[in-house]
C-alpha positions, 0 to 999 in steps of 0.5 A: 577213265574207267570208273568215276565216283567222287571223291574217288575214281580210277583213270586208265592210263595205258594198256597192254595185252594183260596189264592196265596202268591206272590212277586211283584218285581220292579227294581228301579235304579238297586235296586231290590224292593220286596213286598210280598202279599196274593192274590186270586188264581182266580178272584172272579167273582162268589162272587162279587156283587154290595153290596159285592165287592170282587174285592179287593182280586186281583191285577188290571192293574193300580196298577203297574202304581201307584207303579212305580210313588211311586218309581220315584224320584218325588214320593219319594220326595212327600212321604218322611216324609208324612202321607199316606192313600190308599183308596180301597187298595185291596192287598195293594202293592202301600201302602206297597211300600209307607210305606218304605219312609213315616212317617205314613201309613193307608191302607183302604178297604170297604170289611171286608175280604179284610181288614183282608187280608191287615193286613196279607200283612202288617205283610209280609212286616213289616220288610221293613217299617222303620216307623213300628219300630219308632211307634207301630201304624205308619202302620194301616189297617182300614175298610173305606167305601166311600162317604160324609156320610161314613167318619170314626170316628175322632179317626180312621182317622181324617179329613184333616189329610193326606198329600197323598191319594193313589188310583189305579183302584178305579174308576170303575163306575159312582157312584164310581167317586164322592164317591172316590173323596168326601172321598179323599177330606175329608182326604186330609190335607189343603191346601197342601194335594194331591191325587195320582190316577192311572186310567185306562179308560174302559167305556166312561161314567165312564171317563165322571163321573170322569171328572165331579166329579173332576170339581164338588168337586173343584180340579185341576189336574196335569197329570204326563206323564207316560214316566217320570216314567214308564220304557220303557217296561211297556209303551208298555205292562204289566207283563201279556202281555196286553197293557195299554189302551189309556188314562191310566193316573197318576193324582195328584189332589189338592184343588184350591181356585176358580172354573175353568170355563171350568172344571178341568185344566191340569197342565203338569210339562213336556209337551209331544211333539206331535208326528206323524207317516208316512205311504203310501196311497193307491195311493203311496203318503206319508201321515203324521198322527199327534197324539194329546192329549188335552194338545197339543191344545194351542196357541203353537200348530203350533210351536209344529208341526214344532218342531215335524218335520211336515214340512218334505219332501218326497223322491222327496224333496216335502213337504208332501201334506196331514196330518191326525189329530187325537185328542185322549181325552180318559180318564177323559179329555175333549177338552175345548172350549178354546182348540177347538178354539186353534185347529181351529186357528192352522188348519188355519195357517201354517204348517197345513193350506191346508194340512189336509185331515182327522180328527179323534176325540176320546171322545173329548166332544166338544159339541155345543160350541166346534163345533162352533169353529171347524166346520168352521175351518175344512171347511176353512182349505184348500182342502176338508176334506175327512174323519171325525170321531168323536166318543163318542164326546157328539154330540147332536142336537145343535152340529149336527146342527153346523156340518150340517150347517157349514160343511156338506152342503159345503163339497162335497169331504167328503167320510167317516163320522163316528159319532157313540156313540153320543147322536144325537137322532132324532133331531140330525139325522134330522139336519145332514141329511140336510147336508148329502144330499150335500155329493155326494161323501160319501162312508161310513156313521156310525151313530151307538149307536146314539139313532136314532129312526124312525123319524131320520132313515127316514131323513137319508134314504131320504139323502142317497148319490148315492155312499154310500158303507157302512151304519152302524146304529147299536144299535139305536132305529129304529123300523119297521117304520124306517126300512120301510123308509130305505127299500123304499130308497133302493128299489128306488136305492138311494145307488146301490153300497151298500156293507155293511149294519149293522142294528144290535141292532134295534128292527126291528121285523119280519116285518123287515125281510119282508121289507129287503127281498123286498129291498135288491135284488133290491136296494143293488145287490152288498151287501157283509156284512149284520148284523141283530143281535139282531133285534127280527126277530124271525122265521117269519122274518128270513123265509121271509128274506131267499129267498132274500139272494140267490139273493145277489150274493156277500153276504159273511158275514151274522150275524143273532144271537140273533133273537129268531130264531128257527128250522123253521128259520134254515130250511128256511135259509138252503134251500138257502145255496147252492145258496149263492155261496160266503158266508164265515161267517154264524152267528146264535149265541144265538138263539133257534135252536135245534138238528132238526134245526142243521140237516136241516143246516147240510144237505144243508151246504155240498153244500155251497162251500165257508163257512169258519166260522159257529157260533152256540154258545148259541143255544140248539143244544144238543148232537143231534145237535153236532152229525149233525155237526159231520156227515158232518164236513169232507164234508165241507173242506173250514171250518176254525171255528165252534163255538158250545160253550154253547150248552148243548153238553155232552158226546154223542155229544163230542164223535160223533165229536171225531169219525169224526176226528178218522175216518180221522186219521184211513184213513190217515194211518199215513201219517201226514196231507195227508188226512185231508180235512181242511187246519186248523179247530178250533172247540169251545166247551167251556161251554159244560158239557163234561166229562173227558173221552170224553174230552180225546178222543177229545184231542187225536183225535186233536193230531192225526191231527198233521202235524209234531211237535205240528202243528195240523190241528184240534184245540179243545177248551174246558172249563178248569177243573180248573181255575187259574188266574195269571194276572191282573183284567181288 
């Protein structure tokens, strides 16, 4: 058995060097249903390429979702006596389940090796498919590529001949969305053919591509609520222990005669009720969180809120004062302008009017038209809004202008604003900045992944509010000039309460280190978190920055990874470590630090009395660097995590670490845990070429740190010698 979760689990039947025979076991209304299939023993990560996709050799997360729908009463009615085709079938479990009730089944894949595996899986299940006995070719396996120019010949699969097209986890890139739908549409019988797609959202760009492809090929969508067919256990987690991501869905796609003006419509056979949760605020008052999906946003929303219990009373029989609204459109769904208008009307009517204090929007894709409805409603719905999060919402210049003019300019009570993962650009940032200047209470501003350049950064810098504590501008296009404007604003003490600054993923260059060195001690004396990963600081930038870090007396988290920093930077940083009296996390991953730099850090690290985490992943430490860390490890009792993964550490360095622990064990004289300096220590050595002898020494030393039973103070992470993947690809 390689995984278990009632009513579906996998059982391993046999194994070879590259293949595993497994049973996929389902429970349908008390009846056990078993599908047998060969699958790859390990995920084919090394052999899969864009030109030769090997991912069909394993099961994926959406597969059980489609299987449970097939076994549901609705799925059985749809498939009975139908002609069924599965695209991108992989190991074929959903199609093989469908073959037990349908009249004709065609399993397809675009990889020739996967097609051969499918043929073997058909033979493993032939006795369970009645249609096989009625006609010799009722179940076929065919090599089918996707795309409008790649249809199979008519004698292989006639066009418009399939009643039901199946697909699970087949949309995994922007290009695959249109290719899959073009192929499915060509196969679907007219006018009543249907495509059943089980979809797992992974990347917003793919969600959007699927949404647009559905609209462009003229399909309508029925969203089947997962709760109508998935067992309760599978709603909360899958057989391999992972939860289904938000936005996981089962879609029925059909032709429609006319184009939808607002994109694909969502026709729900059972409209799920909006749900809420309650929690206590820091002040002790009761708060209610209202969780909405796009399908909830209609003219019935106020009444739906009442039915959901929104007009509850607290323990003193007073109506709950505040409501936190979350609209989650993750997946291939958008909040249309009509739905945005319905939400706006609901905000201005009982029971929501006067009670909404926070609004969180996830991948709603409102755009300019949607925000033209929503921004005024958020402004006019009663007490000032304190929090607005709109991430992945496709807010560009026009929508940012709507937000800035109609909302931010007149929302002095706003304390949290997060618009990350939106295509603001410089013009959008400038439009927002006009409103930001009026948000005098703003404490948290997040504009990461917004394509903001130097001009936009300058506008944001000029608008920094005086109470700002957290500023996130990660992964933009800010260069040295934009940073100079931010640094100038800090030097002028525009935001003297700043405690969290994230500028990672911007090409600040070495001069950026010099700019921050002048600005941080003066303009951010309370700074506790600084993230400059991937900023191209190099040795000069880190060297210029380092002395200023000792003046930031509250600094507890410092990330300087992926900066091309070498031994000179490590030495400059090491010199100030003893004065960083509150530093807990030091991140130097993916740099160019060698053994010499490791020795420089090690010699001063013993005087940094607060350090709990040291990340040196992906440098060139080698055995010399590992020996340096081993030499002082016992002298830093506050350490909890040391990451030395992917550092070309071999036997010599591993044995130095083992000897460090062995000395403590010898000193311990058999008293469990009495003399170990750390409360708990994890040393990560994954990705290093450590041979079996040294591995055994390390493991034995770790076991020697036990505190009784299997509770060890020291944990060692090593790459497995043999990888055996038993779960689902994600």
